[in-house]
N, C-alpha and C positions, 0 to 999 in steps of 0.2 A: 294793667287796667287801661282800657281805651277811653280817651276823652273825646266826647262828641261836641263839636262846636256848631252852634246855630248862628246863621247870619243875624247880626244885631238888628237889621231892619225887620226881620220876621219876628224877633222877640218884641220889638216895638209894636208891630201890628197886633200880636196876641194880647199885649198889655192894653192897647187902645180898645180892642174888642171886649176885653174883660171889664174895662171901665165904662164902656158905652156900646152895648150890643146893637143899638139902632143906627150906628154910623153907616153912611152910604159908602159904597166902594170908592167913589171919587174922594170923599173925605178921608177914608182910611189910607188910600194911596198917597194923598197929599201929606198926611201926617207922617208918612214914612219916607217922604221925598222920592217917591217912585211913580212911574206911570202905572196905570191900572194893569196893563199887559205885563209889565215886569214884576209887579207885586204878585200877580196871579201865578206867573211862572215860578218865581222863587218860593212862594208859599207851598205850591204843589211839590216842588223838589225837596223842600226841607221837612214838610210834615206828611206828605203822602195824601193830603186831603186838598180838595178844592176850597175856595173861599165860601162857596155856597153850602158846603157840608159843615 
């Protein structure tokens, strides 16, 4: 069985979005201690989706 590990910062981003879907991208990135650019890149790499999707 293959274990898939997701970056803990992306797990945090998903949790934050589930708790408050009206977060701005700036607030979300700050909550994950990432720049907006890095969060966007990691999110796409981990989920296959953009943050706008």
